[in-house]
Kinemage of the C-alpha trace (Angstrom):
@kinemage 1
@onewidth
@group {chain A} dominant
@subgroup {mainchain}
@vectorlist {calphas} color= white
{ca met a 1} P 122.354 -141.320 -70.519
{ca asn a 2} L 120.571 -141.786 -67.025
{ca glu a 3} L 118.651 -144.812 -66.542
{ca trp a 4} L 114.989 -143.410 -66.992
{ca gly a 5} L 115.731 -141.876 -69.996
{ca ala a 6} L 116.976 -144.654 -71.960
{ca ala a 7} L 114.115 -146.800 -70.450
{ca gly a 8} L 111.654 -144.254 -72.036
{ca gln a 9} L 113.611 -143.879 -75.479
{ca gly a 10} L 114.011 -147.730 -75.854
{ca ala a 11} L 110.325 -148.479 -75.427
{ca ala a 12} L 109.712 -145.971 -78.163
{ca ala a 13} L 112.157 -147.195 -80.307
{ca thr a 14} L 110.479 -150.767 -80.093
{ca ala a 15} L 107.122 -148.876 -80.862
{ca glu a 16} L 108.305 -147.461 -83.918
{ca thr a 17} L 109.487 -150.380 -85.403
{ca glu a 18} L 106.111 -151.585 -84.758
{ca gly a 19} L 104.474 -149.250 -85.839
{ca gly a 20} L 106.371 -148.873 -89.357
{ca gly a 21} L 106.667 -150.764 -92.725
{ca gly a 22} L 103.759 -149.065 -94.445
{ca val a 23} L 100.926 -149.420 -92.168
{ca his a 24} L 98.621 -146.592 -91.146
{ca arg a 25} L 96.868 -146.881 -87.856
{ca ser a 26} L 94.224 -144.744 -86.350
{ca gly a 27} L 92.186 -144.878 -83.039
{ca phe a 28} L 91.465 -143.336 -79.847
{ca ala a 29} L 93.741 -142.672 -76.529
{ca cys a 30} L 92.883 -141.119 -72.838
{ca phe a 31} L 94.915 -139.885 -70.664
{ca val a 32} L 93.473 -140.325 -66.846
{ca gly a 33} L 94.619 -139.458 -63.230
{ca arg a 34} L 94.046 -137.352 -60.153
{ca pro a 35} L 92.752 -133.958 -60.915
{ca asn a 36} L 95.682 -131.503 -61.888
{ca ala a 37} L 98.414 -134.651 -63.132
{ca gly a 38} L 98.784 -132.351 -66.098
{ca lys a 39} L 96.650 -134.565 -68.449
{ca ser a 40} L 95.099 -131.394 -70.208
{ca thr a 41} L 98.778 -129.951 -70.688
{ca leu a 42} L 100.179 -132.971 -72.306
{ca thr a 43} L 97.142 -133.192 -74.480
{ca asn a 44} L 97.665 -129.870 -75.897
{ca ala a 45} L 101.659 -130.674 -76.330
{ca leu a 46} L 100.566 -133.633 -78.503
{ca val a 47} L 98.131 -131.913 -80.736
{ca gly a 48} L 100.182 -129.089 -81.209
{ca ser a 49} L 97.440 -126.117 -80.339
{ca lys a 50} L 95.495 -125.277 -77.205
{ca ile a 51} L 92.343 -127.258 -77.523
{ca ala a 52} L 91.940 -128.184 -74.019
{ca ile a 53} L 92.021 -125.309 -71.342
{ca thr a 54} L 94.641 -125.692 -68.092
{ca ser a 55} L 94.825 -124.549 -64.932
{ca ser a 56} L 96.614 -124.753 -61.368
{ca lys a 57} L 93.241 -125.416 -60.064
{ca pro a 58} L 92.367 -129.271 -59.814
{ca gln a 59} L 89.452 -130.551 -61.577
{ca thr a 60} L 89.423 -128.053 -64.474
{ca thr a 61} L 88.271 -129.891 -67.163
{ca arg a 62} L 84.966 -130.733 -67.228
{ca his a 63} L 84.350 -132.353 -70.357
{ca ala a 64} L 85.743 -135.528 -72.350
{ca ile a 65} L 87.799 -133.159 -75.383
{ca arg a 66} L 88.997 -134.900 -78.191
{ca gly a 67} L 92.479 -133.565 -79.757
{ca ile a 68} L 93.646 -134.926 -83.278
{ca val a 69} L 97.057 -135.496 -83.639
{ca his a 70} L 97.838 -135.949 -87.538
{ca arg a 71} L 100.938 -138.344 -88.340
{ca gln a 72} L 102.179 -139.626 -91.838
{ca asp a 73} L 101.734 -142.980 -90.382
{ca ala a 74} L 98.683 -142.792 -87.840
{ca gln a 75} L 95.917 -140.585 -86.753
{ca leu a 76} L 95.746 -140.517 -83.094
{ca ile a 77} L 92.721 -138.845 -81.154
{ca ile a 78} L 93.549 -138.081 -77.623
{ca val a 79} L 90.297 -137.642 -75.264
{ca asp a 80} L 91.058 -135.176 -72.501
{ca thr a 81} L 89.410 -136.348 -69.214
{ca pro a 82} L 88.016 -134.816 -66.002
{ca gly a 83} L 90.188 -135.890 -63.101
{ca leu a 84} L 88.995 -138.932 -61.463
{ca his a 85} L 88.373 -138.000 -57.897
{ca arg a 86} L 85.824 -138.758 -54.960
{ca pro a 87} L 83.112 -137.143 -55.692
{ca arg a 88} L 81.193 -134.526 -53.059
{ca thr a 89} L 78.827 -133.342 -55.336
{ca leu a 90} L 76.336 -134.411 -58.579
{ca leu a 91} L 78.634 -132.558 -60.910
{ca gly a 92} L 81.864 -134.555 -59.280
{ca gln a 93} L 79.870 -137.929 -59.703
{ca arg a 94} L 78.639 -137.014 -63.611
{ca leu a 95} L 82.446 -136.322 -64.193
{ca asn a 96} L 83.620 -139.836 -62.648
{ca asp a 97} L 81.053 -141.195 -65.126
{ca val a 98} L 82.537 -139.342 -68.182
{ca val a 99} L 86.064 -140.735 -67.206
{ca arg a 100} L 84.729 -144.373 -66.715
{ca ser a 101} L 82.967 -144.419 -69.842
{ca thr a 102} L 85.893 -142.703 -71.767
{ca trp a 103} L 88.169 -145.398 -70.932
{ca ser a 104} L 86.226 -148.257 -71.410
{ca glu a 105} L 85.859 -147.000 -74.977
{ca val a 106} L 89.469 -146.425 -76.049
{ca asp a 107} L 92.309 -148.368 -77.731
{ca val a 108} L 95.151 -147.241 -75.206
{ca val a 109} L 95.231 -145.357 -71.985
{ca gly a 110} L 97.706 -143.529 -70.450
{ca phe a 111} L 97.787 -143.219 -66.469
{ca cys a 112} L 99.151 -140.103 -65.623
{ca val a 113} L 101.429 -139.064 -62.321
{ca pro a 114} L 103.140 -136.172 -61.648
{ca ala a 115} L 107.058 -136.380 -61.136
{ca asp a 116} L 106.665 -134.013 -58.153
{ca glu a 117} L 104.061 -135.642 -56.108
{ca thr a 118} L 103.799 -138.507 -53.891
{ca ile a 119} L 101.751 -141.750 -55.310
{ca gly a 120} L 99.037 -141.822 -52.630
{ca pro a 121} L 95.570 -143.332 -52.028
{ca gly a 122} L 93.991 -141.422 -54.817
{ca asp a 123} L 96.506 -142.836 -57.351
{ca arg a 124} L 95.857 -146.683 -56.085
{ca phe a 125} L 92.396 -146.178 -56.182
{ca ile a 126} L 92.699 -145.404 -59.899
{ca ala a 127} L 95.165 -148.255 -60.689
{ca gly a 128} L 92.361 -150.678 -59.139
{ca glu a 129} L 90.024 -149.238 -61.266
{ca leu a 130} L 92.191 -149.251 -64.669
{ca ala a 131} L 93.364 -152.848 -63.528
{ca lys a 132} L 89.754 -153.934 -64.671
{ca val a 133} L 90.356 -152.467 -67.918
{ca ala a 134} L 93.821 -153.441 -68.066
{ca arg a 135} L 92.922 -156.880 -69.357
{ca arg a 136} L 91.796 -155.923 -72.574
{ca thr a 137} L 92.876 -152.582 -73.066
{ca pro a 138} L 96.828 -151.736 -72.580
{ca val a 139} L 97.467 -149.143 -70.175
{ca leu a 140} L 100.500 -147.045 -70.133
{ca gly a 141} L 102.258 -145.510 -67.002
{ca ile a 142} L 103.688 -141.799 -67.629
{ca val a 143} L 105.209 -139.816 -65.399
{ca thr a 144} L 104.308 -136.257 -65.788
{ca lys a 145} L 105.778 -132.905 -65.216
{ca thr a 146} L 109.643 -134.493 -65.106
{ca asp a 147} L 110.685 -130.765 -65.746
{ca leu a 148} L 110.125 -129.903 -61.815
{ca val a 149} L 112.023 -132.228 -60.723
{ca ala a 150} L 115.878 -133.545 -60.960
{ca gly a 151} L 116.735 -137.004 -62.697
{ca glu a 152} L 116.748 -139.119 -59.783
{ca arg a 153} L 113.251 -137.897 -58.458
{ca val a 154} L 112.294 -139.362 -62.006
{ca ala a 155} L 113.643 -142.627 -62.053
{ca glu a 156} L 111.957 -142.934 -58.066
{ca gln a 157} L 108.742 -142.288 -59.251
{ca leu a 158} L 108.830 -144.654 -62.114
{ca val a 159} L 110.049 -147.620 -60.114
{ca ala a 160} L 107.043 -146.333 -57.532
{ca leu a 161} L 104.702 -146.318 -60.400
{ca gln a 162} L 105.392 -149.759 -61.535
{ca glu a 163} L 104.616 -151.002 -58.006
{ca val a 164} L 101.288 -149.763 -58.311
{ca met a 165} L 100.167 -151.745 -61.161
{ca glu a 166} L 101.290 -153.517 -64.074
{ca phe a 167} L 101.568 -151.576 -67.168
{ca ala a 168} L 102.374 -152.106 -70.720
{ca asp a 169} L 105.099 -149.459 -70.705
{ca leu a 170} L 106.281 -146.586 -68.607
{ca val a 171} L 107.380 -143.366 -70.124
{ca pro a 172} L 108.107 -140.222 -68.273
{ca val a 173} L 107.706 -136.435 -70.091
{ca ser a 174} L 107.568 -133.156 -69.610
{ca ala a 175} L 104.485 -131.464 -71.720
{ca val a 176} L 106.407 -127.918 -70.803
{ca asp a 177} L 109.838 -128.664 -72.171
{ca gly a 178} L 108.488 -131.321 -74.782
{ca phe a 179} L 111.238 -134.275 -73.513
{ca gln a 180} L 109.763 -137.349 -74.814
{ca val a 181} L 106.435 -135.972 -75.880
{ca asp a 182} L 106.973 -137.452 -79.484
{ca lys a 183} L 108.061 -140.872 -77.792
{ca leu a 184} L 105.165 -141.045 -75.784
{ca ala a 185} L 103.080 -140.454 -79.120
{ca asp a 186} L 105.050 -143.642 -80.640
{ca leu a 187} L 104.121 -145.593 -77.710
{ca leu a 188} L 100.339 -144.675 -78.144
{ca val a 189} L 100.305 -145.314 -81.820
{ca ala a 190} L 101.850 -148.573 -81.927
{ca arg a 191} L 98.770 -149.693 -79.726
{ca leu a 192} L 96.323 -148.444 -82.066
{ca pro a 193} L 94.528 -150.369 -84.378
{ca glu a 194} L 95.484 -150.775 -88.443
{ca gly a 195} L 93.071 -148.295 -90.230
{ca pro a 196} L 92.457 -145.162 -92.557
{ca gln a 197} L 92.342 -141.392 -90.839
{ca leu a 198} L 89.135 -140.559 -89.033
{ca tyr a 199} L 89.124 -136.741 -89.266
{ca pro a 200} L 90.118 -134.614 -92.261
{ca asp a 201} L 93.555 -133.382 -92.593
{ca gly a 202} L 93.670 -129.878 -90.419
{ca asp a 203} L 91.252 -130.640 -87.790
{ca leu a 204} L 92.689 -130.264 -84.524
{ca thr a 205} L 89.371 -130.905 -82.352
{ca asp a 206} L 85.894 -132.127 -82.900
{ca glu a 207} L 84.466 -129.862 -80.133
{ca pro a 208} L 81.838 -127.440 -81.445
{ca glu a 209} L 83.629 -124.005 -81.108
{ca gln a 210} L 80.934 -122.741 -79.047
{ca thr a 211} L 82.233 -125.144 -76.462
{ca leu a 212} L 85.673 -123.984 -77.034
{ca val a 213} L 85.032 -120.590 -76.238
{ca ala a 214} L 83.023 -121.322 -73.259
{ca glu a 215} L 85.901 -123.111 -71.764
{ca leu a 216} L 88.236 -120.273 -72.778
{ca ile a 217} L 86.191 -117.814 -70.798
{ca arg a 218} L 85.809 -120.265 -67.524
{ca glu a 219} L 89.723 -120.398 -68.077
{ca ala a 220} L 90.498 -116.881 -67.798
{ca ala a 221} L 87.873 -116.823 -64.612
{ca leu a 222} L 89.591 -119.566 -62.995
{ca glu a 223} L 93.269 -117.513 -63.208
{ca gly a 224} L 93.695 -116.085 -59.733
{ca val a 225} L 90.350 -116.554 -57.957
{ca arg a 226} L 89.914 -118.060 -54.503
{ca asp a 227} L 90.790 -121.543 -53.671
{ca glu a 228} L 86.923 -121.804 -53.278
{ca leu a 229} L 85.897 -121.028 -56.445
{ca pro a 230} L 86.725 -122.805 -59.161
{ca his a 231} L 84.253 -125.507 -59.010
{ca ser a 232} L 81.491 -122.963 -58.627
{ca ile a 233} L 82.169 -121.523 -62.104
{ca ala a 234} L 80.180 -122.279 -65.642
{ca val a 235} L 79.944 -120.870 -68.707
{ca thr a 236} L 77.025 -120.551 -71.059
{ca ile a 237} L 77.517 -119.167 -74.770
{ca glu a 238} L 73.723 -117.226 -75.379
{ca glu a 239} L 74.783 -116.146 -78.694
{ca met a 240} L 77.837 -116.407 -81.073
{ca his a 241} L 77.939 -115.152 -84.759
{ca pro a 242} L 79.377 -112.729 -87.343
{ca arg a 243} L 78.392 -109.349 -87.007
{ca gln a 244} L 75.760 -108.168 -89.471
{ca gly a 245} L 77.749 -106.417 -92.413
{ca arg a 246} L 81.318 -107.231 -91.014
{ca asp a 247} L 83.186 -110.736 -91.967
{ca asp a 248} L 86.135 -109.653 -89.733
{ca leu a 249} L 84.123 -109.802 -86.288
{ca val a 250} L 82.038 -112.195 -84.036
{ca asp a 251} L 79.676 -111.113 -81.362
{ca ile a 252} L 79.805 -113.419 -78.521
{ca tyr a 253} L 77.389 -112.994 -75.498
{ca ala a 254} L 78.172 -115.193 -72.671
{ca his a 255} L 76.809 -115.941 -68.806
{ca leu a 256} L 79.237 -116.636 -66.094
{ca tyr a 257} L 77.515 -118.632 -63.286
{ca val a 258} L 78.668 -118.824 -59.843
{ca glu a 259} L 76.420 -120.458 -56.538
{ca arg a 260} L 76.431 -117.574 -54.556
{ca pro a 261} L 76.187 -113.830 -54.443
{ca ser a 262} L 79.257 -113.837 -52.607
{ca gln a 263} L 80.945 -115.371 -55.492
{ca lys a 264} L 79.722 -113.034 -57.805
{ca gly a 265} L 81.573 -110.058 -56.112
{ca ile a 266} L 84.455 -112.140 -56.113
{ca val a 267} L 84.274 -112.562 -60.077
{ca leu a 268} L 82.836 -109.200 -60.556
{ca gly a 269} L 85.770 -107.336 -58.774
{ca his a 270} L 85.994 -104.100 -57.562
{ca arg a 271} L 83.769 -101.816 -59.922
{ca gly a 272} L 83.697 -104.735 -62.613
{ca ala a 273} L 87.553 -104.434 -62.792
{ca arg a 274} L 88.078 -108.213 -62.341
{ca leu a 275} L 85.792 -109.235 -64.813
{ca lys a 276} L 87.043 -106.684 -67.465
{ca glu a 277} L 90.280 -108.643 -66.691
{ca val a 278} L 88.689 -111.764 -67.557
{ca gly a 279} L 87.040 -110.420 -70.616
{ca ala a 280} L 90.340 -109.363 -72.399
{ca lys a 281} L 91.975 -112.754 -71.105
{ca ala a 282} L 89.226 -114.739 -72.777
{ca arg a 283} L 89.041 -112.312 -75.658
{ca arg a 284} L 92.639 -112.674 -77.021
{ca his a 285} L 92.715 -116.614 -76.828
{ca ile a 286} L 89.028 -116.584 -78.400
{ca glu a 287} L 90.451 -114.592 -81.215
{ca ala a 288} L 93.707 -116.957 -81.822
{ca leu a 289} L 91.154 -119.861 -81.966
{ca leu a 290} L 88.637 -118.508 -84.221
{ca gly a 291} L 91.182 -116.175 -86.566
{ca ser a 292} L 88.705 -113.128 -86.116
{ca arg a 293} L 88.305 -109.902 -83.835
{ca val a 294} L 85.649 -110.652 -81.315
{ca tyr a 295} L 83.201 -108.343 -79.550
{ca leu a 296} L 82.656 -110.473 -76.233
{ca asp a 297} L 79.745 -109.593 -73.723
{ca leu a 298} L 80.153 -111.164 -70.287
{ca his a 299} L 77.459 -111.057 -67.374
{ca val a 300} L 77.766 -112.749 -63.907
{ca lys a 301} L 74.541 -114.802 -62.666
{ca val a 302} L 73.823 -116.868 -60.017
{ca ala a 303} L 72.550 -120.205 -59.970
{ca lys a 304} L 72.275 -121.115 -56.319
{ca asp a 305} L 73.945 -124.340 -55.885
{ca trp a 306} L 74.062 -125.652 -59.287
{ca gln a 307} L 76.584 -128.470 -58.616
{ca arg a 308} L 74.000 -130.070 -56.393
{ca asp a 309} L 70.730 -129.801 -58.706
{ca pro a 310} L 70.121 -131.893 -61.290
{ca lys a 311} L 67.768 -129.582 -63.479
{ca gln a 312} L 70.441 -126.865 -63.014
{ca leu a 313} L 73.065 -129.266 -64.226
{ca arg a 314} L 71.152 -130.098 -67.444
{ca lys a 315} L 70.454 -125.974 -68.037
{ca leu a 316} L 74.372 -125.960 -67.777
{ca gly a 317} L 75.314 -128.624 -70.167
{ca phe a 318} L 76.604 -131.590 -67.633
């Protein structure tokens, strides 16, 4: 076995021992890192269901979404946070505030760095912020996306990450192929306080269904749009209810907001073809989430420069 695999597994074995003996633990963990470090994909892999939207575009996550991992020995609540970044808008500042307020309240923090990217100033900035938290909250170093690189590169990244700050533990994982995802869960659980379960069996998130539905629509809209568009898209659910006289059909009326008329054209596509694709893709995911057939009515609206306008941000839920 190569050295980094052994290191991760050895640490996890220790964690299992610490967490064993009939003790039940419950508490909160959060993943932090630069935008697009694989935090949402990792959250979904641990929960075993899609509760956080993912995209190849940075800064996809805009809310702190809680996913619940049920185990016999523990209940681990993972708070998926937006990527910490140098903000250029009021929205960016508010997203950073969400991150900082979240990691000050959890029991353990996971700092995610992708295996396929060089550790840079952004990572060191986050490490500097985390060092203040690490005095009272354990911080794990997590090398994500190990499926994208060779073993030697993963080992190099673990060494590089170790030099950024002092971690309670280091572990390489891949949410895509499941490599060491259970080991990571063991390491997180070992650092939770003893306590009863906090959510009922079967709950995977405490997010309102409308929030999840809006996020699934936004994820579908993000697929394949131009680079400048992702941060300009927001979604609100205007109405969502079972159709009268039908218990197998949910009617959803949603607005998709962009900042400029030119962006509206991009989202609509030629004769509305692009918006139809977005609707079809979102509807499939929403039907899987709700376990019901869905009628989805989507309209694109322009809210001029909403990312910089406090009044518009409040209206859109930020």
